[in-house]
N, CA, C and O of each residue as an XYZ file, in Angstrom:
468
protein
N       3.984     13.720    -18.993
C       2.983     12.741    -19.377
C       1.626     13.103    -18.811
O       1.051     12.331    -18.044
N       1.117     14.231    -19.165
C      -0.181     14.623    -18.631
C      -1.329     13.812    -19.211
O      -2.363     13.657    -18.562
N      -1.164     13.294    -20.420
C      -2.226     12.511    -21.036
C      -2.052     11.008    -20.841
O      -2.882     10.228    -21.310
N      -1.007     10.595    -20.169
C      -0.730      9.178    -19.980
C      -1.547      8.574    -18.859
O      -2.364      9.250    -18.233
N      -1.319      7.296    -18.611
C      -2.048      6.597    -17.547
C      -1.783      7.194    -16.174
O      -0.675      7.644    -15.882
N      -2.803      7.193    -15.345
C      -2.685      7.651    -13.953
C      -2.431      6.483    -13.015
O      -1.905      6.652    -11.915
N      -2.813      5.293    -13.468
C      -2.605      4.113    -12.644
C      -2.764      2.843    -13.457
O      -3.564      2.773    -14.390
N      -1.983      1.841    -13.082
C      -2.045      0.538    -13.731
C      -2.088     -0.522    -12.633
O      -1.325     -0.456    -11.669
N      -2.970     -1.484    -12.780
C      -3.065     -2.563    -11.807
C      -3.224     -3.896    -12.514
O      -3.821     -3.983    -13.587
N      -2.681     -4.926    -11.897
C      -2.805     -6.285    -12.437
C      -3.071     -7.238    -11.277
O      -2.585     -7.033    -10.165
N      -3.847     -8.279    -11.552
C      -4.093     -9.277    -10.523
C      -4.272    -10.637    -11.177
O      -4.835    -10.757    -12.265
N      -3.784    -11.646    -10.494
C      -3.882    -13.030    -10.927
C      -4.667    -13.780     -9.851
O      -4.379    -13.640     -8.662
N      -5.639    -14.562    -10.255
C      -6.504    -15.241     -9.291
C      -6.650    -16.713     -9.671
O      -6.857    -17.048    -10.837
N      -6.540    -17.573     -8.682
C      -6.682    -19.016     -8.877
C      -8.166    -19.389     -8.868
O      -8.855    -19.149     -7.877
N      -8.649    -19.958     -9.935
C     -10.067    -20.328    -10.050
C     -10.440    -21.467     -9.104
O     -11.616    -21.634     -8.781
N      -9.471    -22.242     -8.660
C      -9.761    -23.390     -7.790
C     -10.456    -22.965     -6.499
O     -11.313    -23.686     -5.990
N     -10.097    -21.821     -5.979
C     -10.722    -21.341     -4.748
C     -12.223    -21.138     -4.901
O     -12.992    -21.422     -3.983
N     -12.630    -20.651     -6.056
C     -14.056    -20.461     -6.311
C     -14.749    -21.784     -6.606
O     -15.927    -21.951     -6.290
N     -14.035    -22.718     -7.204
C     -14.628    -24.034     -7.465
C     -14.830    -24.817     -6.171
O     -15.774    -25.598     -6.057
N     -13.946    -24.610     -5.201
C     -14.075    -25.306     -3.917
C     -15.276    -24.800     -3.139
O     -15.803    -25.498     -2.273
N     -15.708    -23.586     -3.449
C     -16.875    -22.982     -2.807
C     -17.916    -22.670     -3.885
O     -18.117    -21.497     -4.198
N     -18.571    -23.652     -4.452
C     -19.544    -23.371     -5.508
C     -20.707    -22.544     -4.969
O     -21.101    -22.667     -3.809
N     -21.241    -21.703     -5.841
C     -22.388    -20.888     -5.442
C     -23.552    -21.798     -5.100
O     -23.905    -22.691     -5.869
N     -24.127    -21.569     -3.972
C     -25.264    -22.353     -3.491
C     -25.563    -21.911     -2.074
O     -24.922    -20.989     -1.571
N     -26.509    -22.537     -1.426
C     -26.910    -22.131     -0.078
C     -25.734    -22.012      0.889
O     -25.664    -21.062      1.669
N     -24.827    -22.956      0.839
C     -23.720    -22.982      1.787
C     -22.783    -21.779      1.632
O     -22.275    -21.259      2.626
N     -22.554    -21.337      0.394
C     -21.589    -20.263      0.155
C     -22.218    -18.999     -0.432
O     -21.509    -18.097     -0.878
N     -23.519    -18.940     -0.430
C     -24.238    -17.815     -1.037
C     -23.809    -16.474     -0.429
O     -23.597    -15.508     -1.162
N     -23.682    -16.404      0.864
C     -23.300    -15.147      1.526
C     -21.904    -14.700      1.123
O     -21.653    -13.503      0.985
N     -20.995    -15.646      0.935
C     -19.637    -15.331      0.486
C     -19.690    -14.597     -0.851
O     -19.070    -13.546     -1.009
N     -20.427    -15.146     -1.809
C     -20.522    -14.549     -3.140
C     -21.252    -13.207     -3.105
O     -20.866    -12.270     -3.803
N     -22.294    -13.117     -2.303
C     -23.074    -11.885     -2.249
C     -22.325    -10.728     -1.594
O     -22.696     -9.571     -1.789
N     -21.286    -11.015     -0.829
C     -20.452     -9.944     -0.250
C     -19.484     -9.382     -1.278
O     -19.048     -8.238     -1.150
N     -19.139    -10.164     -2.295
C     -18.105     -9.781     -3.263
C     -18.677     -9.351     -4.606
O     -18.168     -8.418     -5.227
N     -19.721    -10.017     -5.055
C     -20.222     -9.831     -6.415
C     -21.633     -9.253     -6.427
O     -22.426     -9.488     -5.516
N     -21.926     -8.490     -7.480
C     -23.278     -7.961     -7.655
C     -24.200     -9.068     -8.163
O     -23.739    -10.122     -8.600
N     -25.487     -8.818     -8.100
C     -26.455     -9.798     -8.604
C     -26.208    -10.080    -10.085
O     -26.311    -11.225    -10.525
N     -25.882     -9.036    -10.854
C     -25.610     -9.213    -12.278
C     -24.396    -10.082    -12.534
O     -24.408    -10.922    -13.434
N     -23.341     -9.886    -11.745
C     -22.136    -10.705    -11.899
C     -22.411    -12.159    -11.536
O     -21.946    -13.073    -12.216
N     -23.158    -12.368    -10.477
C     -23.489    -13.733    -10.054
C     -24.293    -14.435    -11.146
O     -24.006    -15.580    -11.494
N     -25.292    -13.753    -11.680
C     -26.114    -14.351    -12.736
C     -25.263    -14.667    -13.967
O     -25.406    -15.738    -14.556
N     -24.382    -13.748    -14.360
C     -23.531    -13.960    -15.528
C     -22.636    -15.186    -15.335
O     -22.561    -16.045    -16.213
N     -21.971    -15.266    -14.206
C     -21.038    -16.376    -13.958
C     -21.755    -17.708    -13.833
O     -21.267    -18.728    -14.321
N     -22.899    -17.705    -13.187
C     -23.625    -18.971    -12.978
C     -24.141    -19.579    -14.270
O     -24.364    -20.788    -14.333
N     -24.333    -18.772    -15.297
C     -24.828    -19.329    -16.565
C     -23.706    -19.919    -17.417
O     -23.971    -20.531    -18.452
N     -22.457    -19.738    -16.991
C     -21.313    -20.262    -17.740
C     -21.049    -21.717    -17.380
O     -21.436    -22.187    -16.310
N     -20.381    -22.427    -18.295
C     -20.057    -23.835    -18.060
C     -19.083    -23.992    -16.891
O     -19.160    -24.971    -16.149
N     -18.168    -23.035    -16.722
C     -17.203    -23.074    -15.626
C     -17.327    -21.787    -14.810
O     -16.523    -20.870    -14.979
N     -18.329    -21.708    -13.924
C     -18.538    -20.485    -13.162
C     -17.316    -20.047    -12.354
O     -17.067    -18.849    -12.219
N     -16.553    -20.998    -11.817
C     -15.390    -20.666    -10.996
C     -14.381    -19.810    -11.728
O     -13.839    -18.866    -11.154
N     -14.121    -20.120    -12.979
C     -13.167    -19.339    -13.770
C     -13.687    -17.923    -14.002
O     -12.907    -16.971    -14.002
N     -14.985    -17.777    -14.197
C     -15.563    -16.450    -14.443
C     -15.639    -15.626    -13.164
O     -15.423    -14.414    -13.196
N     -15.945    -16.269    -12.040
C     -15.890    -15.555    -10.759
C     -14.453    -15.096    -10.480
O     -14.236    -13.975    -10.021
N     -13.483    -15.958    -10.755
C     -12.078    -15.602    -10.534
C     -11.680    -14.408    -11.402
O     -10.955    -13.526    -10.943
N     -12.143    -14.373    -12.638
C     -11.814    -13.263    -13.538
C     -12.396    -11.955    -13.020
O     -11.728    -10.923    -13.063
N     -13.628    -11.985    -12.533
C     -14.229    -10.767    -11.993
C     -13.521    -10.313    -10.726
O     -13.311     -9.119    -10.514
N     -13.159    -11.267     -9.894
C     -12.432    -10.905     -8.679
C     -11.079    -10.279     -9.032
O     -10.679     -9.285     -8.426
N     -10.382    -10.853     -9.999
C      -9.094    -10.302    -10.432
C      -9.271     -8.882    -10.967
O      -8.431     -8.020    -10.706
N     -10.341     -8.626    -11.707
C     -10.599     -7.282    -12.238
C     -10.836     -6.278    -11.113
O     -10.346     -5.150    -11.174
N     -11.580     -6.680    -10.096
C     -11.828     -5.797     -8.959
C     -10.520     -5.464     -8.240
O     -10.265     -4.308     -7.902
N      -9.698     -6.484     -8.013
C      -8.410     -6.265     -7.343
C      -7.482     -5.400     -8.192
O      -6.780     -4.543     -7.656
N      -7.469     -5.611     -9.507
C      -6.624     -4.808    -10.397
C      -7.063     -3.349    -10.381
O      -6.218     -2.455    -10.419
N      -8.367     -3.092    -10.327
C      -8.854     -1.711    -10.249
C      -8.421     -1.054     -8.950
O      -7.999      0.103     -8.952
N      -8.519     -1.766     -7.858
C      -8.093     -1.220     -6.567
C      -6.611     -0.848     -6.616
O      -6.218      0.206     -6.114
N      -5.794     -1.703     -7.213
C      -4.362     -1.419     -7.344
C      -4.112     -0.229     -8.258
O      -3.267      0.613     -7.953
N      -4.826     -0.144     -9.368
C      -4.644      0.958    -10.312
C      -5.066      2.281     -9.697
O      -4.432      3.309     -9.935
N      -6.139      2.261     -8.904
C      -6.646      3.480     -8.287
C      -5.761      3.939     -7.131
O      -5.741      5.121     -6.788
N      -5.037      3.007     -6.537
C      -4.116      3.366     -5.456
C      -4.771      3.572     -4.105
O      -4.189      4.209     -3.227
N      -5.969      3.045     -3.923
C      -6.615      3.146     -2.617
C      -7.424      1.897     -2.355
O      -7.830      1.197     -3.283
N      -7.652      1.629     -1.103
C      -8.436      0.462     -0.733
C      -9.923      0.789     -0.701
O     -10.310      1.952     -0.588
N     -10.729     -0.215     -0.800
C     -12.178     -0.057     -0.716
C     -12.696     -0.905      0.422
O     -12.173     -1.984      0.700
N     -13.712     -0.417      1.066
C     -14.335     -1.211      2.113
C     -15.250     -2.275      1.522
O     -15.496     -3.309      2.142
N     -15.755     -2.010      0.309
C     -16.716     -2.931     -0.284
C     -16.374     -3.174     -1.753
O     -16.649     -2.321     -2.598
N     -15.781     -4.317     -2.066
C     -15.433     -4.628     -3.462
C     -16.682     -4.822     -4.310
O     -16.604     -4.813     -5.539
N     -17.817     -4.996     -3.675
C     -19.072     -5.130     -4.409
C     -19.444     -3.812     -5.097
O     -20.280     -3.806     -6.000
N     -18.832     -2.697     -4.679
C     -19.051     -1.412     -5.349
C     -18.509     -1.427     -6.769
O     -18.921     -0.619     -7.602
N     -17.587     -2.343     -7.051
C     -17.013     -2.492     -8.390
C     -17.770     -3.607     -9.091
O     -18.008     -4.670     -8.519
N     -18.145     -3.351    -10.338
C     -18.851     -4.377    -11.104
C     -18.230     -4.488    -12.490
O     -17.877     -3.482    -13.106
N     -18.100     -5.709    -12.970
C     -17.652     -5.961    -14.336
C     -18.887     -6.326    -15.151
O     -19.564     -7.319    -14.883
N     -19.157     -5.505    -16.143
C     -20.249     -5.779    -17.076
C     -19.636     -5.942    -18.459
O     -18.416     -5.880    -18.612
N     -20.475     -6.150    -19.460
C     -19.995     -6.284    -20.830
C     -20.778     -5.353    -21.732
O     -21.988     -5.195    -21.574
N     -20.078     -4.729    -22.691
C     -20.777     -3.898    -23.660
C     -21.408     -4.796    -24.727
O     -21.321     -6.021    -24.642
N     -22.037     -4.191    -25.722
C     -22.754     -4.984    -26.729
C     -21.843     -5.864    -27.568
O     -22.315     -6.804    -28.207
N     -20.533     -5.576    -27.579
C     -19.595     -6.418    -28.328
C     -18.993     -7.520    -27.460
O     -18.265     -8.378    -27.959
N     -19.297     -7.497    -26.157
C     -18.758     -8.496    -25.244
C     -17.533     -8.041    -24.477
O     -17.014     -8.780    -23.640
N     -17.063     -6.826    -24.754
C     -15.886     -6.283    -24.070
C     -16.226     -5.976    -22.610
O     -17.277     -5.395    -22.338
N     -15.355     -6.357    -21.663
C     -15.633     -6.042    -20.264
C     -15.495     -4.542    -19.998
O     -14.604     -3.875    -20.523
N     -16.406     -4.039    -19.169
C     -16.439     -2.623    -18.808
C     -16.572     -2.529    -17.297
O     -17.360     -3.257    -16.693
N     -15.800     -1.632    -16.681
C     -15.854     -1.453    -15.236
C     -16.900     -0.415    -14.836
O     -17.053      0.627    -15.473
N     -17.612     -0.738    -13.761
C     -18.580      0.182    -13.172
C     -18.210      0.354    -11.706
O     -17.757     -0.588    -11.055
N     -18.406      1.559    -11.194
C     -18.185      1.822     -9.771
C     -19.476      2.406     -9.225
O     -19.938      3.451     -9.684
N     -20.046      1.740     -8.260
C     -21.329      2.133     -7.674
C     -22.376      2.370     -8.755
O     -23.072      3.385     -8.759
N     -22.469      1.411     -9.669
C     -23.464      1.364    -10.748
C     -23.256      2.425    -11.830
O     -24.127      2.614    -12.680
N     -22.108      3.125    -11.809
C     -21.821      4.110    -12.852
C     -20.613      3.658    -13.659
O     -19.627      3.187    -13.093
N     -20.686      3.801    -14.990
C     -19.538      3.392    -15.809
C     -18.308      4.235    -15.502
O     -18.423      5.405    -15.135
N     -17.148      3.643    -15.654
C     -15.873      4.333    -15.428
C     -15.225      4.579    -16.795
O     -14.430      3.757    -17.251
N     -15.550      5.689    -17.449
C     -15.066      5.913    -18.814
C     -13.553      6.080    -18.920
O     -12.998      5.937    -20.009
N     -12.880      6.378    -17.823
C     -11.429      6.565    -17.862
C     -10.666      5.346    -17.368
O      -9.469      5.421    -17.093
N     -11.363      4.231    -17.259
C     -10.716      2.985    -16.844
C     -10.949      1.930    -17.912
O     -12.055      1.790    -18.436
N      -9.904      1.196    -18.224
C     -10.000      0.096    -19.177
C      -9.573     -1.187    -18.473
O      -8.645     -1.182    -17.665
N     -10.257     -2.280    -18.786
C      -9.937     -3.563    -18.177
C      -9.795     -4.608    -19.264
O     -10.543     -4.617    -20.241
N      -8.831     -5.481    -19.081
C      -8.664     -6.645    -19.930
C      -8.624     -7.851    -19.006
O      -7.881     -7.872    -18.024
N      -9.427     -8.850    -19.328
C      -9.559    -10.034    -18.489
C      -9.350    -11.275    -19.349
O      -9.803    -11.337    -20.491
N      -8.662    -12.254    -18.786
C      -8.477    -13.526    -19.469
C      -8.478    -14.635    -18.437
O      -8.015    -14.451    -17.311
N      -9.006    -15.796    -18.829
C      -8.993    -16.917    -17.892
C      -8.762    -18.227    -18.615
O      -9.080    -18.396    -19.792
N      -8.197    -19.141    -17.856
C      -8.053    -20.522    -18.297
C      -8.824    -21.355    -17.285
O      -9.490    -20.812    -16.403
N      -8.735    -22.652    -17.410
C      -9.402    -23.512    -16.431
C      -8.829    -23.307    -15.033
O      -9.537    -23.496    -14.043
N      -7.555    -22.924    -14.939
C      -6.921    -22.812    -13.631
C      -6.743    -21.416    -13.094
O      -6.811    -21.207    -11.883
N      -6.513    -20.445    -13.976
C      -6.173    -19.103    -13.511
C      -6.953    -18.031    -14.273
O      -7.416    -18.247    -15.392
N      -7.081    -16.878    -13.632
C      -7.667    -15.704    -14.281
C      -6.730    -14.536    -14.031
O      -6.126    -14.432    -12.963
N      -6.610    -13.657    -15.016
C      -5.771    -12.483    -14.897
C      -6.554    -11.274    -15.389
O      -7.352    -11.378    -16.320
N      -6.321    -10.130    -14.759
C      -6.947     -8.886    -15.191
C      -5.933     -7.764    -15.089
O      -5.123     -7.713    -14.163
N      -5.996     -6.859    -16.069
C      -5.169     -5.664    -16.090
C      -6.103     -4.476    -16.210
O      -7.024     -4.492    -17.028
N      -5.879     -3.438    -15.403
C      -6.678     -2.229    -15.443
C      -5.747     -1.044    -15.627
O      -4.720     -0.933    -14.958
N      -6.123     -0.154    -16.547
C      -5.411      1.103    -16.742
C      -6.415      2.232    -16.543
O      -7.519      2.202    -17.087
N      -6.017      3.218    -15.763
C      -6.857      4.408    -15.506
C      -6.157      5.612    -16.108
O      -4.970      5.834    -15.872
N      -6.907      6.398    -16.897
C      -6.384      7.649    -17.445
C      -6.837      8.798    -16.619
O      -6.501      9.944    -16.917
């Protein structure tokens, strides 16, 4: 399987944790340690920011699992969207063309799956 996946990761995240700590002065440092400015702006413009923060966090964790190594700074991973709205992974501001991410969320939970070729 030389052309097959090199790693697969999945993560499930409870959105309630992010709702209990809404972005604002009190929890701003918490969010800024985990998310990029672009991710924070994207999530804050949504009707349910907690669910979107949870989805991004799940994507970061799924990438770490798929890659098979830990990171000192999860903020190095960013979830952006292409022109069609599809989520795309970036590592240190560079796109990861050999990684695919699928993210889904409900009011309560978010899930992300990452495959690396």
